[in-house]
N, C-alpha and C positions, 0 to 999 in steps of 0.2 A: 542377481538383483546389482550389485555393486558394479559391477562389470556395464551394465545396463544404465546406472545415475552418470556413471564417467563419460559414457558415450553421450548420453543424450545431455548431460552438461557440454561438453565440448563441442556439440553441433549446435547451440543454444549459442555459447560463447562468442563462434563463431558468424553468427547471425549478428548477434546484438553489438559486438565492438565494433566494426565499421560503419555500422549505423548510428551509435553513439558518438563516435568519433570523427564522422561526415563534417564537412563545414558547414552545408544547409542543414535544414532541422525537418525536411520533408523524410527522409527516409527513415528518421528514430520513429517519426508519428507516421508512417506508413505501417512499420513493421509492429510497432504498438498496437495500433488500430486493429490489426490482423488479431493478436495477441487479447486483446479486449473483446471481438467479437467472440473469440473462442471461451473466452470466460463467459459472454452472455448466455451463449448455448449450455456451459455447463450449470449456469445458475439457474435456467428454466427447467434442466433435467431434475434438479435439487430440489425444485418447488413447486412440483406437479404441473406443468407446464405442457408433459405428454410430446405431441407432436409440432406442438407450436414450441419447442425450445429451439429449432434450425431458425426459424422464421423469429425468434427473441435474438439471436444474434446476429444476423442479418441486419435487423433494424436496429441493433446498438452499432453495428460496423457503418452503416449509412448515416446515423446520425453524429459520428466523430468524425464522417468522411465531410458532411456539410458542414461543421465547426471550423475543418482544418480549409475548404474552399471559401469559407468567409472570413477566415483572416483570423478565425480566434484561437488558434495553437500560438501565435504570437501576441494577439493583444486582446486577452479574453475578459469579459465583464468581473469584477471584481466582486460583484454580489454573488457568481456563482459559488465563490469558495467560504463565501458567509451562509451559503445555503447548504452546502456541503457541512461545513462545522455543525452547524444547528443541529443535522442531521446526523451528524455521526454522533455528538455529545448527547443530546436527548432522546435519538432512537436508540442510538446504541446503549445507554443506560437502562431505556425500558426494554428493550428486546432480553438484554443481559439476564435484567432482574427474571424477566420471566422463562427463560431456562429454554433447555430444548422441548420441554412439554406445552409452552407456552406459544412459541413460534409457528403450528403450525392451524392455531387456532386464528390468524389471520387470515383473512380470504388470499388466495393463491395469486389472485392479480395484483395484488398491494403488495404483495411479495415479492412477484414479478416486475413491477413497476420500480420499487424500491430499489432493487440490487441493479438494476438498468440507471438508472438516476445515479447511483454511488459509481457506477461503471463508469459510465461518461464521464463526469467530473473527473476522476481517477483519471482517466486517459487525456481529457484536455489537461490537468495539471501537471502531468508527465512531460506533453508537449510542449507547454508553455515553459517548463523549467529547462526543458533542452534549448531553446528559443535564448534562455537568457545567458546559457554557455555551459560549458563542460563543468568546468568547477562547480560551479554551484548545483547540478542535477548530481554529480558523484557524491555530493555533501551530504543531500536529502538522502539517497541510497544506501549509502555507508552508516549515517545515525540510526536506520531502521536493523541493516546489518550487524553494525557493534552491538545495537541494544540486543538481539535476537541472540548473538554469541555470548555474552555477556549473562544475560538471562539463564543461558543454556547450563553452562559452567556453573556459574553462583548457585543455582538453584541444584544441580547434582552435589554441589559442596556443605551447601549449608542450606537448604530447602527442607523445612518442615511444617509451617503452614500451609495446607492447600490453597492456591488462590480461587479455582472453580471446579470441586472436584466432579459435579455433574457433567461439565462442558469438556473441561482439556484436566485429567487427573494428574497431570505430570506437572502442573504448572504450582508455582511457590511464590507466596507474597517476596521470599527470598529472592527467588530468582527477578521478579519485577523491581527490587531496589537493586539489584547485581545489575540489570540492562541498565537503568537511570545512569549509574556510575558508570557504566560504559559509556554511555553516550556523550557524558562529560567530559571525561576523556578525552575522546575522540575528538571533541570539541578543542581541548586547551592546545593539543597537536598539530588540528587543523588550523588554528588562529595560527597559530606559530608558522606555518607552512606558508598560508596567505602574505605574513608580514616579510617572509625571507624568501620569496619565489615571484618571479613572475608568470601571472596566472591570467587566463582570459576573460576572466569574469570571478566577482567575490563569492564567497561562499555564502553558505546560508547561515555560519555562525558569524562572518565578518559583517554580515546585513544585518545580524538582530544585536550584535554589539555597538554598531555604530549609529543604531538608531535607538535602541532604548537601555542601552545601558549593561553591563555585565548582569547584575541582579536579575534585571527582566529576561534578559538573555537564557541565562538558568533557568527560570521557572517558564519558560516558551520551551525549551528543551524536555524539560521533565515531562511535562503536558504531551509532547511530541511523540515519546517515549512510551508513553503510558498509552496512547490513543494507537502506537502501534502492536500492542496488548491487545487493544479491544478489537483491531481488524482482525487477529488472529484469532480469538474468543469467537468471535461473531461468526466468522466462517466455519469454524470448527462445531458450534451449535445447529449451524442449519446442517452441516453434514451428518451429527449426530440425531437429526429430526427425522432426517432422509435415511437412518440407515445405513450413511456410505460409508467406507472408508475415506475414499478420495474422491477429489472433484470428477475427476472421469481419468482416463488412462491416455491421455492424449502425450504425456511427457513420460514414457517408461522410464521406470525406474523413482519417477517423481511425484506422480501421480497426475493433477491436471494443473492449467495454468492458475486458477483460485489458487491452488495449495501452494504455489511461489508466490503471490503477489498478494495474499491477504492482509498481510503485515504492512503493505505500502499505501494498499486503497485509501485509508483515512489520513494517511502522513502528507502525501505528495501537497491533497487540497488544503490541508492546515496549514501547511509550510507556507503556502501561497498567498493564504488569509493573512498569515502574521507580517509580511513582506508589503503587504497592501496597504495597511495601517499606515 
């Protein structure tokens, strides 16, 4: 299993890094488009689409391609970010309160359409973030990764109160607070980096600090760290409802695409909404 995980990770990095650091934005947009199409297929399989799962993935890929052709990957309508925020905050609260037993009560068509919408806006936010610059998109990626790593170690060291035992028994409130602290420490380090080194674009943290000040920046970062947990819990809830351990076996040793991007799905559109204010 470890050998599979390492090989898969190396292959993914070999594909992702050249696309991410390429000067034009389209290689990264196309690579993530393919990944989102695969995630759309996984979502359909987890939500009762059956034979329609493949067409769902193709439809999502076509919707991303249409947005890319229309130029939305560089200048998308800001209203899309607010739509994504309302869906994640209100819909996420409703779904998580219902738990794994409540999710299947929604019609399959509603669940499939919701997933495609969230995946599409997430891809659009990824593409738009890349168009802003490497420093910006990396600052958002690393926010999620830092929160996740800090939550893991903080939960193992201090975790006592379960966060959502019916959805993800391993998560604790102490892990959540640790993840938020990790995000704030990363932001402080990144702000120092931005001030002392030449970068191609302002990071998320520098943009938030310059636009809103330190207090609001901290509140926004805490909100984004919390929403990364919501994205993780949401995907775990869907898998538990479907009786699946992984979203698919597309990535040997890692599960599926959704398993790797779940925490990113709400954070990128919400980060774009914050800088669009």
